[in-house]
N, C-alpha and C positions, 0 to 999 in steps of 0.2 A: 049479196054472193055475185052477182054479175060484174060490182064492181071491184072484187077481189080477182074476178079474171081480167078486166082488163087492165089495171096494175099488172098483173103477170107479165100480160101481153106488150106495155108499154117496157118494163124492165127487161124482157126479153129484146126487146128492139132498141134496147139502148147496148144491151150486151154486142147483140148484132154490127150496131152504129161506131160502138168502140174497137172492136175486131178492124174493121172497115179503117176505120179511120189512122188507127196506131200501126196497124198490118199493111196498110198502105203507107205509111211513115218508115217502116224495115224495109219493104220491098224497095221504093223510092231512093234509100240513103245505100241499098246493094248497087240500084239499077246507075244513082247518078255519079257515084265514086268512079264508074269505070268508062263513064260519056264521057265525050270531048267536052261537050258545054253543058256538063252540071247545073248550071242557072236557071236552065230550061226545063229541066228536069223538077227542080227543088218547087220552083215559082209556079210550074203547071198541074204538080201533084197536089200542094198544097190548096190552089184556086177551087180545085175538083175537091178536093176534102172536105174545105171549110163550105162550100156550098152544099156539098150534099149532106153534112150533118147539122147545116143550119137549116137547111130544110125541112128535113127527116124531125127533127127538135118542136120547129114550128106547126109541124102534119100531127105529129104524135101527140102533143100538149093541147090542143084544143082551146089553149086560153087556160088551161089550170095549172096553177103554180106546182098542184101536187103529183097530177102528171109529169113534169119537167121537172118535177126533185127526183121520180122514181126512174125515170126513162137518164137522168144524168147518174146518178148509183149505178145503174148496169153498165153505162158506158166509162165511169172510175174503174169499177171492178174489172171492167174488158182492161184496161190499162194495166191495172196490177199484173194482171195476169199474164201480158204478157211481156210485160219486164220480166216475172220472174223466169217464163220460158227464154227468153231469148237474152240474159244475162251473161255478162262475160267472166269466165272463171277465172282465177289468181292461184297462179302457181307458187305453192309455199317456196319454191328453189329462188326467185327474185325476179324472172320473167314472167311477163304477163301472156298468157297464151289464148286466144279468142275461140271460146266454144261456143256453138249458136247449134241449138238444137231444132230449130225452125230450119228447113230446106227449101 
């Protein structure tokens, strides 16, 4: 029974990690496009996000590939949810109108 609770906690950690990673990517794109030096934003953000994700994957897995896969599943599901949440709506009239639900 304890193993089920641990796997649920690992899955939730993956969801939070995915939200951090892909939410940070969205924030970086919005911020970097209006910056005078976008390369610093993109590179810096990528380094921070990768370091955090790899560190948390390492800590959560504790050497168990099952935990790593459960955490990665939560990470991937967070990606799918954020893509649906922030997708671009296409106008049937031919012009593309960007509609972001996130603020």
